[in-house]
C-alpha positions in Angstrom: -27.0 -12.0 6.5 -24.4 -9.3 5.7 -24.1 -6.5 8.2 -25.2 -2.9 7.4 -22.3 -0.6 8.1 -22.6 3.2 8.7 -19.8 5.6 8.0 -19.3 9.2 8.8 -18.3 11.2 5.8 -16.1 14.3 6.4 -13.8 16.6 4.5 -11.6 19.6 5.2 -13.5 22.9 4.7 -13.3 24.5 1.2 -10.2 26.7 1.0 -11.4 29.3 -1.5 -13.8 32.1 -0.4 -15.8 32.0 -3.6 -16.9 28.4 -3.3 -20.7 28.3 -3.3 -21.4 24.6 -3.2 -19.8 21.2 -2.7 -20.9 18.2 -4.8 -20.5 14.8 -3.2 -21.0 11.7 -5.4 -21.4 8.4 -3.7 -20.9 5.3 -5.9 -21.8 2.0 -4.3 -21.2 -1.1 -6.5 -21.3 1.0 -9.6 -24.6 2.9 -8.8 -24.0 6.6 -8.3 -25.9 9.3 -6.3 -24.8 12.9 -6.3 -25.9 15.6 -3.8 -25.2 19.3 -3.5 -24.1 20.7 -0.1 -23.6 24.3 1.1 -20.1 25.7 0.7 -19.3 25.6 4.5 -20.1 21.8 4.8 -17.3 19.7 6.2 -19.6 16.9 7.7 -21.7 15.3 5.1 -24.6 12.8 5.4 -23.7 9.5 6.9 -23.3 6.6 4.5 -24.9 3.2 5.2 -23.8 0.3 3.0 -23.7 -3.5 3.2 -20.6 -5.3 4.2 -18.5 -6.1 1.1 -19.8 -3.2 -1.0 -17.3 -1.3 -3.1 -17.7 2.4 -2.2 -16.2 5.4 -4.1 -16.7 9.0 -2.8 -15.9 12.0 -5.0 -16.0 15.6 -3.8 -15.9 18.6 -6.0 -16.1 22.3 -5.0 -17.9 24.8 -7.3 -17.3 28.5 -7.2 -19.6 31.4 -7.9 -18.6 31.4 -11.6 -19.5 27.7 -12.0 -15.9 26.6 -12.1 -15.4 23.1 -10.7 -12.3 22.1 -8.7 -10.5 18.9 -9.4 -12.0 15.9 -7.6 -11.0 14.6 -4.2 -11.7 10.8 -4.3 -11.7 8.0 -1.8 -12.5 4.3 -2.4 -12.8 1.4 -0.1 -14.5 -1.9 0.4 -16.9 -1.8 3.4 -15.7 -4.1 6.1 -16.7 -4.7 9.7 -13.6 -3.7 11.7 -15.4 -3.2 15.0 -14.6 -6.0 17.4 -17.3 -7.2 19.8 -17.3 -5.8 23.3 -15.0 -7.4 25.9 -16.7 -10.1 27.9 -17.7 -9.2 31.4 -18.7 -11.0 34.6 -15.8 -13.4 34.6 -14.8 -14.2 38.2 -13.8 -16.9 40.7 -15.0 -17.6 44.2 -13.0 -19.6 46.8 -15.2 -22.5 47.8 -12.9 -24.5 50.1 -9.5 -24.7 51.8 -7.8 -27.9 52.9 
């Protein structure tokens, strides 16, 4: 069964003072979902996908006149890159001497 992977989604703060919203579009395997966030958002909702999914994130800032910035875009294939914890409890005990 493929693993579910959760990613934190972040971006630098909007640079222009007249930005009123940030639009983040998440596309997973060709299916898109867009959500509007307040202008001061730099940490977006976490993203949970299945290992192997193709993910495209696109962020656009919108100003008070309705103008849209060019998009910032990021794409990746979801992969499990977290190794298991190091084993513990390994030890030796002297049991005899000759």
